[in-house]
RONUKE-423926 format. One record per residue: residue in one letter; x, z, y of N, C-alpha, C, O in turn. Coordinates in steps of 0.2 Angstrom, whole numbers, plus 5000, padded with zeros to 4 digits. Layout:
AXZYXZYXZYXZY/...
//
This chain:
M500450004994500050005000500450005006500950055007/S500449955010500849955016500449965023499849935023/E500650005027500250015033500649975039501249965039/S500149955043500449915049500749965054500550025054/P501149935058501449985063500950015068501050065071/G500449975069499850005074499550065071499450115074/E499450065064499150125061499650185061499450235062/I500250175060500750225060500750255067500850315068/I500750215072500850235079500150275081500250335084/A499550255079498950285080498950355076498750405079/G499250355070499250425067499750475070499550535070/A500250445072500750495076500450515082500550575084/A500150475086499850495092499250545091499250595094/T498850535086498350585084498650655082498450705084/L499150655078499550715076499850745082499750815083/A500150715087500450745093499850775097500050825100/V499350745098498750775102498550835098498350885102/A498450835092498250895088498750955089498451005090/V499350945089499850995090499851015097499851075099/G499750975102499650995109499051035110499051085114/F498451025107497851065108497951135105497751185107/F498351135099498551195096498951245100498751305101/V499451215103499851255108499551275114499551335116/Y499051235117498651255123498251305121498151355125/A497851305115497351355113497751425112497451475113/A498351415109498751485107498951515114498851575114/Q499151475119499351505125498751535129498851585132/G498251495129497651525133497251575129496951615133/G497351585123496951645119497351705119497151755116/G497951705122498351765122498851775116499151825115/V498851725112499251725106499951695109499951635112/T500451725107501151705109501551695103501451725098/T502051645104502451635098503051685098503351695093/S503251715103503751765103503451835106502951835110/P503751895104503551955106503651965114504151935117/R503152005117503152015124503752055125503952105122/D504152045131504652085133504452145137504352135143/G504252195134503952255138503952315134504352325129/Y503552365136503552425132502852455131502452425135/D502752495126502052515125501852585129502252625130/L501252585131500952645133500352655129500052615126/N500052725130499452745126498952765131499152795136/A498352765129497752795133497152805128497152775123/S496752855129496152865125495552865129495552895135/F495052825127494452815131493852835127493852845121/R493352865131492752885128492352815125492052825120/S492452765129492152695126492552645128492752635134/A492752605123493152545125492752475123493052425121/E492152485125491652425123491952365127492052365133/G491952305124492152245126492852235126493052175129/I493252275124493952265124494152255116493952295112/A494652215115494952205109495652195109495952185115/V496052195104496752175103496852105106496452055104/G497252105111497352035115497052035122497151985125/S496652085123496352085130496852095135497452125134/D496752075141497252075147497252145150496752185150/V497852165152497952225156498152195163498652165163/R497852215168497952185175498052245180497852305179/L498452225184498652275190498552225196498852175197/A498152255201497952215207497752145205497852095209/G497352135200497152065198497652025194497451965192/V498252045193498752005190498852035183498952095182/K498951985178499052005171499752035171500252005172/V499852095168500452135168500552155160501052185159/G500052145156500152165149499552145145499152105147/T499552175139499052155134498952215129499352255128/V498252215127498152275123498352255116498252195113/T498752295113499052285106498852325101498952305095/G498452375102498152415097497552455099497452475105/L497052455095496352495097496152525091495852485086/D496052585090495852625084495452685086495452715092/L494952705082494552765083494952825080495252825075/N495052875085495352935083494752975080494252995083/R494852995073494253025070494253095071493753135069/Q494753125075494653195076494353205083493953255084/T494453165088494153165095493553125096493253125101/F493453075091492953025092493052985098492552965101/R493652965100493852925106494152865103494452865098/A494252815108494552755106495252755109495352765115/D495752755104496452765106496752695107496652655102/M497052675113497252615114497952615115498252655118/T498352555113499052545114499052485118498752435116/L499452485123499552425128500252415129500652455130/N500452345129501152325130501152305138500752255139/V501552335142501652305149502352275150502752295146/D502352235155502952205157503552255157503452305160/G504152235155504752285155504952295161505252355162/D504852255166505152275173504652305177504752325183/L504052325175503552365178503652435177503652465171/E503652475182503752545182503052575184502852575189/V502752615179502152645180502152715182502452755177/P501952735187501952805189501652855184501052825182/E501852915183501552955178500852975179500452995175/D500652975186499952995188499452935188498952945192/S499652875185499252825186498652835182498552875177/S498152795183497452795179497352725177497652675179/I496952725172496752655168495952655167495652705165/A495652595168494952595167494852525164495152475164/I494252525161493952465158493552435163493052465165/S493652375166493352335171493052275168493252245163/S492552245172492252185170492352135175492452145181/E492452075173492552015177491951995181492051955186/G491452015180490752005183490252015179490252035173/L489651985181489051995177489051965170488851995165/L489351905170489351865164490051865161490151835156/G490551895164491251885162491451935157491051985156/G492051935154492251975149492552045152492652045159/N492752085148493052145151493852145150494152105146/F494152185154494852185154495052265156494652295158/V495752275155495952345156496352345163496752305164/E496152385168496352385174496852445175496652505174/L497452435177497952485178497952505185498052455190/V497852565187497852585194498452635195498452685193/P498952615199499552655200499452715204499052715209/G499752765202499752825206500352835211500652785212/G500452885214500952895219501552935217501952955221/S501552955210502153005208502852965208502852905207/P503353005210504052975210504252965203504752935202/F503952995198504152995191503752945187503152935188/N504052905183503752855179503652875172503952915169/L503152835169502952845162503552815158503852765159/E503752855153504252825148503952785143503352785142/P504252735140503952695134503652745129503952795127/G503052725127502652775122502352825126501952865122/G502352835132501952885136501252875136501052815134/E500852925138500152915138499852925145500052965149/I499452885147499052885153498452925152498052915148/E498452985156497953035154497253025158496753035155/D497252995164496652985168496352915166496652865168/T495852915162495552855159494752855161494452905162/Q494552795162493852785163493552725158493852675159/G493152745154492852695149492452645152492252645158/A492152605148491752545150491052575152490752615149/L490852545157490152555159489652505156489752445155/S489152535153488652495149488152465154487752505157/L488052405155487652375160486952385158486452405162/L486752385152486052405149485952475150485352495152/G486452515149486252585150486152605158485652645159/L486552575162486352585169485652555171485352585175/L485552495168484852465170484252515167483752525171/A484352545161483852585158483752645163483252675164/K484352675165484352735170483952715176483552755179/F484052655179483752635185483052625184482652645188/V482852595179482152585177481752655176481152665179/S482052695172481752765171481652805177481152845178/S482152805182482152835188481652805193481352845197/S481552745193481052715197480352725194479852735199/E480252735188479552755185479352825187478752845188/D479852875187479752945189479552955196479152995197/G479852915200479652925208479052885210478952895216/
//
């Protein structure tokens, strides 16, 4: 069976486009081919709704890290999170962290709010001041029930 040069070129072009789409999707989805150059921090949340491994960690709206671990602590019944932040970012030890939403229809991300301490968290340190996810349905239900009472 012999293939014409046109068929070989068309097959190679199709393969190249498929590889290009794979690389684009991997970069856009938070999947990287090499480990992030950074260090891990830990935090414990009452609710980590809408967050998964691979979610963005942002500071002032700029991505500075990624959620690398999310587990239920069976003693405290809280969501224990591990996040990897850029290695050149110094996080003050009195910083806070919150789960924020990109908007009404957007996804959730982890927002890092720096404190003013002159001392920084060490790799593996824990951010104590956390604010879990707000449930839009829960807030709406409270609003409706308070409107009915009044």
